[in-house]
C-alpha positions as CSV (number, residue, x, y, z in Angstrom):
1,X,0.1,-10.7,5.9
2,X,1.3,-12.3,9.1
3,X,-0.9,-15.1,10.5
4,X,-1.5,-15.0,14.3
5,X,-1.0,-18.4,15.9
6,X,-3.5,-19.8,18.3
7,X,-2.0,-19.8,21.8
8,X,-3.2,-22.6,24.1
9,X,-3.3,-22.2,27.9
10,X,0.2,-23.0,29.2
11,X,-0.9,-26.1,31.2
12,X,-2.7,-27.5,28.1
13,X,0.0,-26.7,25.6
14,X,0.3,-30.5,25.3
15,X,-3.1,-32.0,25.8
16,X,-1.6,-35.5,26.0
17,X,0.8,-34.6,28.8
18,X,-1.9,-32.6,30.6
19,X,-4.3,-35.6,30.5
20,X,-1.8,-37.9,32.0
21,X,-0.8,-35.4,34.7
22,X,-4.4,-34.9,35.7
23,X,-5.1,-38.6,35.5
24,X,-2.2,-39.6,37.8
25,X,-2.8,-36.7,40.2
26,X,-6.6,-37.3,40.4
27,X,-6.5,-41.0,41.0
28,X,-3.4,-40.7,43.2
29,X,-5.3,-38.2,45.4
30,X,-8.3,-40.5,45.6
31,X,-6.1,-43.4,46.8
32,X,-4.3,-41.1,49.3
33,X,-7.6,-39.8,50.7
34,X,-9.1,-43.3,51.2
35,X,-5.8,-44.6,52.6
36,X,-5.6,-41.8,55.2
37,X,-9.2,-42.4,56.1
38,X,-8.6,-46.1,56.6
39,X,-5.5,-45.5,58.8
40,X,-7.3,-42.8,60.8
41,X,-10.1,-45.4,61.6
42,X,-7.4,-47.9,62.7
43,X,-8.1,-50.3,59.8
44,X,-5.6,-53.1,59.1
45,X,-2.7,-52.2,56.8
46,X,-3.5,-55.0,54.4
47,X,-6.7,-53.0,53.6
48,X,-4.4,-50.6,51.6
49,X,-3.9,-53.4,49.1
50,X,-7.7,-53.5,48.6
51,X,-7.9,-49.7,48.2
52,X,-5.0,-49.9,45.7
53,X,-6.8,-52.5,43.6
54,X,-10.0,-50.4,43.6
55,X,-8.0,-47.3,42.6
56,X,-6.2,-49.1,39.7
57,X,-9.6,-50.5,38.6
58,X,-11.0,-46.9,38.4
59,X,-7.9,-45.7,36.7
60,X,-8.1,-48.4,34.0
61,X,-11.9,-47.9,33.4
62,X,-11.4,-44.1,33.1
63,X,-8.8,-44.7,30.3
64,X,-11.5,-46.7,28.4
65,X,-14.0,-44.0,29.1
66,X,-11.6,-41.3,27.7
67,X,-11.4,-43.2,24.4
68,X,-15.2,-43.5,24.2
69,X,-15.8,-39.9,25.3
70,X,-13.3,-38.6,22.7
71,X,-15.6,-40.0,20.0
72,X,-18.8,-38.8,21.6
73,X,-17.8,-35.2,22.3
74,X,-18.0,-34.4,18.6
75,X,-21.5,-35.7,18.2
76,X,-24.8,-33.8,18.5
77,X,-25.7,-32.9,22.1
78,X,-28.5,-35.5,22.3
79,X,-26.2,-38.3,21.1
80,X,-23.3,-37.2,23.3
81,X,-25.3,-36.9,26.6
82,X,-27.5,-40.0,25.9
83,X,-24.6,-42.3,25.1
84,X,-22.5,-40.9,27.9
85,X,-25.2,-41.8,30.4
86,X,-25.4,-45.3,29.0
87,X,-21.6,-45.8,28.9
88,X,-21.2,-44.3,32.4
89,X,-23.9,-46.7,33.8
90,X,-22.1,-49.8,32.5
91,X,-18.7,-48.4,33.7
92,X,-20.1,-47.9,37.2
93,X,-21.6,-51.4,37.3
94,X,-18.3,-52.9,36.0
95,X,-16.3,-51.0,38.6
96,X,-18.7,-52.0,41.4
97,X,-18.7,-55.6,40.2
98,X,-14.9,-55.8,40.3
99,X,-14.9,-54.2,43.8
100,X,-17.6,-56.6,45.0
101,X,-15.6,-59.6,43.7
102,X,-12.3,-58.3,45.3
103,X,-14.0,-57.6,48.6
104,X,-15.6,-61.1,48.5
105,X,-12.1,-62.6,48.2
106,X,-10.7,-60.3,50.9
107,X,-13.6,-60.8,53.4
108,X,-14.4,-64.4,52.5
109,X,-13.6,-65.8,56.0
110,X,-15.1,-63.0,58.1
111,X,-18.3,-61.9,56.3
112,X,-21.3,-63.7,54.9
113,X,-22.7,-61.4,52.2
114,X,-23.8,-62.2,48.7
115,X,-22.3,-60.7,45.6
116,X,-25.5,-58.8,44.8
117,X,-25.5,-57.3,48.3
118,X,-21.9,-56.2,47.9
119,X,-22.5,-54.9,44.4
120,X,-25.4,-52.7,45.5
121,X,-23.6,-51.5,48.6
122,X,-20.5,-50.5,46.6
123,X,-22.3,-48.7,43.7
124,X,-22.0,-45.2,45.3
125,X,-18.2,-45.0,45.3
126,X,-17.6,-45.7,41.6
127,X,-20.6,-43.6,40.7
128,X,-19.1,-40.7,42.6
129,X,-15.6,-41.2,41.2
130,X,-16.4,-42.0,37.6
131,X,-19.3,-39.5,37.5
132,X,-17.0,-36.8,38.8
133,X,-14.2,-37.9,36.4
134,X,-16.6,-37.8,33.4
135,X,-17.9,-34.3,34.4
136,X,-14.3,-33.0,34.6
137,X,-13.4,-34.6,31.3
138,X,-16.2,-32.9,29.4
139,X,-15.7,-29.6,31.3
140,X,-12.0,-29.4,30.5
141,X,-12.5,-30.4,26.9
142,X,-15.3,-27.9,26.4
143,X,-13.2,-25.2,28.1
144,X,-10.4,-25.9,25.6
145,X,-12.8,-25.9,22.7
146,X,-14.2,-22.5,23.8
147,X,-10.7,-21.2,24.3
148,X,-9.6,-22.4,20.9
149,X,-12.6,-20.8,19.2
150,X,-12.0,-17.5,21.1
151,X,-8.4,-17.5,20.0
152,X,-9.4,-18.3,16.4
153,X,-12.0,-15.5,16.5
154,X,-9.4,-13.1,17.9
155,X,-7.0,-14.1,15.1
156,X,-9.7,-13.6,12.4
157,X,-10.6,-10.2,13.9
158,X,-7.0,-9.2,13.8
159,X,-6.6,-10.4,10.3
160,X,-9.8,-8.6,9.3
161,X,-8.5,-5.4,10.9
162,X,-5.2,-5.7,9.1
163,X,-6.9,-6.4,5.8
164,X,-9.1,-3.3,6.3
165,X,-6.1,-1.2,7.1
166,X,-4.3,-2.6,4.1
167,X,-7.3,-1.8,1.9
168,X,-7.5,1.8,3.2
169,X,-3.7,2.2,2.9
170,X,-3.6,1.0,-0.6
171,X,-6.5,3.3,-1.5
172,X,-4.2,6.3,-1.0
173,X,-1.8,5.2,-3.7
174,X,-4.1,5.5,-6.8
175,X,-5.6,8.6,-5.3
176,X,-2.2,10.3,-5.0
177,X,-0.8,8.9,-8.2
178,X,-3.8,10.1,-10.2
179,X,-3.2,13.7,-9.1
180,X,0.6,13.5,-9.6
181,X,0.5,11.7,-13.0
182,X,-2.1,14.2,-14.2
183,X,0.3,17.0,-13.3
184,X,3.2,15.3,-15.1
185,X,0.9,14.7,-18.1
186,X,0.1,18.4,-18.2
187,X,3.8,19.3,-18.1
188,X,4.5,16.9,-21.0
189,X,1.7,18.4,-23.1
190,X,3.2,21.8,-22.4
191,X,6.6,20.4,-23.5
192,X,8.1,21.2,-20.2
193,X,10.2,18.1,-20.1
194,X,12.7,19.2,-17.5
195,X,10.1,19.8,-14.8
196,X,8.2,16.7,-15.8
197,X,11.4,14.6,-15.5
198,X,12.2,16.2,-12.1
199,X,8.7,15.5,-10.9
200,X,9.0,11.8,-12.0
201,X,12.3,11.5,-10.2
202,X,10.7,12.9,-7.0
203,X,7.7,10.7,-7.5
204,X,9.8,7.5,-7.7
205,X,11.7,8.6,-4.6
206,X,8.5,9.2,-2.7
207,X,6.9,5.9,-3.7
208,X,10.1,4.0,-2.9
209,X,10.1,5.6,0.6
210,X,6.4,5.0,1.3
211,X,6.1,1.4,-0.1
212,X,8.8,0.1,2.2
213,X,6.4,0.3,5.2
214,X,3.9,-2.6,5.4
215,X,0.2,-1.6,5.3
216,X,-1.1,-1.0,8.8
217,X,2.4,-0.5,10.2
218,X,3.3,2.4,12.4
219,X,6.1,4.9,12.0
220,X,7.4,7.7,14.1
221,X,6.2,11.3,13.6
222,X,9.7,12.2,12.5
223,X,9.6,9.6,9.7
224,X,6.1,10.7,8.7
225,X,7.3,14.3,8.4
226,X,10.2,13.1,6.3
227,X,7.8,11.4,4.0
228,X,5.6,14.4,3.9
229,X,8.5,16.6,2.8
230,X,9.2,14.3,-0.1
231,X,5.6,14.7,-1.1
232,X,5.8,18.5,-0.7
233,X,8.9,18.5,-3.0
234,X,6.7,17.0,-5.7
235,X,3.8,19.5,-5.2
236,X,6.1,22.5,-5.2
237,X,7.1,21.6,-8.7
238,X,3.5,22.4,-9.6
239,X,2.7,25.4,-7.3
240,X,6.1,26.9,-6.5
241,X,5.6,30.0,-4.2
242,X,1.8,29.4,-4.0
243,X,2.4,26.5,-1.7
244,X,3.6,27.7,1.8
245,X,4.1,25.4,4.7
246,X,4.7,25.9,8.4
247,X,5.4,23.0,10.8
248,X,5.5,23.3,14.6
249,X,6.5,20.0,16.2
250,X,7.4,19.5,19.8
251,X,10.6,17.5,20.4
252,X,8.6,15.1,22.6
253,X,6.2,14.4,19.7
254,X,9.0,13.3,17.2
255,X,9.2,9.8,18.7
256,X,5.4,9.4,18.8
257,X,4.1,6.4,16.8
258,X,1.2,6.8,14.3
259,X,-0.1,4.9,11.3
260,X,2.1,5.4,8.2
261,X,0.8,7.9,5.6
262,X,-1.6,9.5,8.0
263,X,-0.7,13.1,7.3
264,X,0.0,13.0,3.6
265,X,-3.7,12.7,2.6
266,X,-4.6,15.6,4.9
267,X,-1.9,17.8,3.3
268,X,-2.9,16.6,-0.2
269,X,-6.5,17.5,0.7
270,X,-5.4,21.0,1.8
271,X,-3.4,21.5,-1.4
272,X,-6.3,20.4,-3.6
273,X,-9.0,22.6,-1.9
274,X,-6.9,25.5,-0.5
275,X,-3.8,26.0,-2.7
276,X,-5.1,24.9,-6.1
277,X,-8.2,27.1,-6.4
278,X,-6.6,30.4,-5.3
279,X,-4.2,32.4,-7.4
280,X,-2.3,33.5,-4.4
281,X,-2.1,30.0,-3.1
282,X,-2.4,29.2,0.6
283,X,-0.5,28.3,3.7
284,X,-0.6,24.9,5.3
285,X,0.3,24.5,8.9
286,X,1.0,21.3,10.8
287,X,1.2,21.3,14.6
288,X,2.1,18.3,16.8
289,X,2.0,18.4,20.6
290,X,2.0,15.8,23.3
291,X,-0.7,16.6,25.9
292,X,-0.6,14.1,28.7
293,X,-0.9,10.7,27.3
294,X,-2.3,11.9,24.0
295,X,-0.7,13.1,20.7
296,X,-2.5,16.0,19.1
297,X,-2.0,16.7,15.4
298,X,-3.5,19.7,13.7
299,X,-3.5,20.4,10.0
300,X,-4.7,23.9,9.0
301,X,-4.9,25.8,5.8
302,X,-5.8,29.3,4.8
303,X,-8.0,28.3,1.9
304,X,-11.6,29.4,1.2
305,X,-13.2,27.1,3.8
306,X,-15.6,24.3,3.3
307,X,-18.7,26.4,2.6
308,X,-16.9,28.7,0.1
309,X,-15.3,25.6,-1.5
310,X,-18.6,23.9,-1.9
311,X,-20.0,26.9,-3.7
312,X,-16.7,27.2,-5.7
313,X,-17.0,23.5,-6.8
314,X,-20.6,23.9,-7.7
315,X,-19.9,26.8,-10.1
316,X,-23.5,27.9,-10.3
317,X,-26.7,27.6,-8.3
318,X,-27.7,24.5,-10.1
319,X,-24.6,22.7,-8.7
320,X,-23.0,22.0,-12.1
321,X,-19.2,21.7,-11.6
322,X,-17.1,24.1,-13.6
323,X,-14.4,22.5,-15.8
324,X,-10.9,22.8,-14.3
325,X,-12.1,23.2,-10.8
326,X,-11.4,20.5,-8.2
327,X,-14.1,17.8,-7.6
328,X,-14.1,15.9,-4.4
329,X,-13.5,12.2,-4.6
330,X,-14.4,11.6,-1.0
331,X,-11.2,9.6,-0.4
332,X,-8.9,11.7,1.7
333,X,-10.8,12.6,5.0
334,X,-13.0,9.5,4.9
335,X,-9.9,7.3,4.5
336,X,-8.2,8.9,7.5
337,X,-11.4,8.6,9.6
338,X,-11.7,4.9,8.8
339,X,-8.1,4.1,9.4
340,X,-8.2,5.8,12.8
341,X,-11.3,3.9,13.7
342,X,-9.7,0.6,12.7
343,X,-6.4,1.4,14.5
344,X,-7.7,3.1,17.7
345,X,-11.4,2.4,18.0
346,X,-13.0,4.8,20.5
347,X,-9.7,6.1,21.9
348,X,-9.1,8.5,19.0
349,X,-10.6,11.9,18.1
350,X,-11.1,13.2,14.6
351,X,-12.6,16.6,14.1
352,X,-12.9,19.0,11.1
353,X,-13.6,22.8,11.5
354,X,-14.1,25.5,9.0
355,X,-14.2,29.2,9.9
356,X,-16.7,31.6,8.4
357,X,-13.9,33.8,7.0
358,X,-12.1,30.9,5.4
359,X,-9.7,28.2,6.4
360,X,-10.1,24.6,7.2
361,X,-8.7,22.6,10.2
362,X,-8.4,18.9,10.9
363,X,-7.7,17.9,14.5
364,X,-6.6,14.4,15.4
365,X,-5.9,13.0,18.8
366,X,-4.5,9.5,19.3
367,X,-2.9,7.7,22.3
368,X,0.7,8.7,22.7
369,X,3.0,5.7,22.1
370,X,6.7,6.5,22.2
371,X,9.1,4.6,19.9
372,X,12.3,3.2,21.4
373,X,14.6,5.5,19.5
374,X,13.3,8.9,18.4
375,X,14.5,10.1,15.0
376,X,15.4,13.7,14.3
377,X,13.5,15.9,11.9
378,X,15.4,15.9,8.5
379,X,17.4,19.1,8.5
380,X,18.5,19.2,4.9
381,X,16.8,22.1,3.0
382,X,14.7,21.3,0.0
383,X,16.4,21.5,-3.4
384,X,13.4,23.3,-5.0
385,X,12.4,26.9,-4.7
386,X,10.3,27.6,-1.6
387,X,11.5,24.4,0.1
388,X,11.1,23.7,3.8
389,X,13.9,25.1,6.0
390,X,14.4,24.3,9.6
391,X,14.4,27.3,11.9
392,X,15.6,26.2,15.4
393,X,13.5,27.6,18.2
394,X,13.8,27.3,21.9
395,X,12.9,23.8,23.2
396,X,10.6,22.0,23.3
397,X,9.4,22.6,19.8
398,X,10.8,23.0,16.3
399,X,9.4,25.0,13.4
400,X,9.8,24.0,9.8
401,X,8.4,26.3,7.2
402,X,8.6,28.3,4.1
403,X,8.4,32.1,3.9
404,X,4.9,33.4,4.3
């Protein structure tokens, strides 16, 4: 399963480079602001040297603070904020002390002020600069931490969704294989080796075709129909003329993308509950249309309907199943419903309908996403009796079906 990489904000792709860029830009702007203010107030030019020394002092102290803060930021909140306040206090006093000493040297001949007076008078500037710098340091680092956690959560959610889709996708394989291998076993017991060998050959071709796609991947509707026809070739070995199919697919829908193996469980469900229990078999219809920005898929059968099927499976009023009659495993429809929910969330529609006189319909609507290159519906007729044949109609739809 592919692992999603955490994507940092572009500016902070390299935290070290971003720190130095912000450091130089911030303290450079502070120097420029104070220099412009001094020149605007007609201060002597040599005052710029004093401002430069003060700025370099603040720059240097902030580098020491960054090392200390880097250790404190990973502590408990009480330790972080308590020690930050203490460290910031000493940093402000140190900055103000250096400024007071430099100003004492600069104004030695013109002003008579004590060091303590200068220190108290200069505390506000380093407190403002270093306090603002500290606030920005923590704010930026907390922002990056939150962003990293959000990216990690998004990655974990995507991996969980992919794992869920993989689980649901792999759930179909044993479900389908059980039914098919059971049919092959029956043919072997009846000493019908030729049909059993043919079914095994078709089964291997179907599995080779379906297992190429990764779990959770999407295929075009044309590819899904091709896979479905491989499956129907296997089932016609069992049911022959009892299994009749009719596909109506718009040309525009052929390039639509949908989860792989979405339709096969629906058709398998129809075969199990519509074709298998009736001597005359049943007809299964697949319709695909593009309606606006939605792809609508409909799978219908002419079976006994859900109510009659429930009574059929029960066998008697006590609800005891009759041997040889199909028993629901609850995999097919529930699997499709869960896969759609995982892939599309609230943007999909999944409905089942059963008419009073018989028949069962599954309606699916998903967002229409067009593949880059649409693939044509396979036109080769099936090699087995009653196989699908393409009957060209007027655009924009094609019909694939077997004789009713």
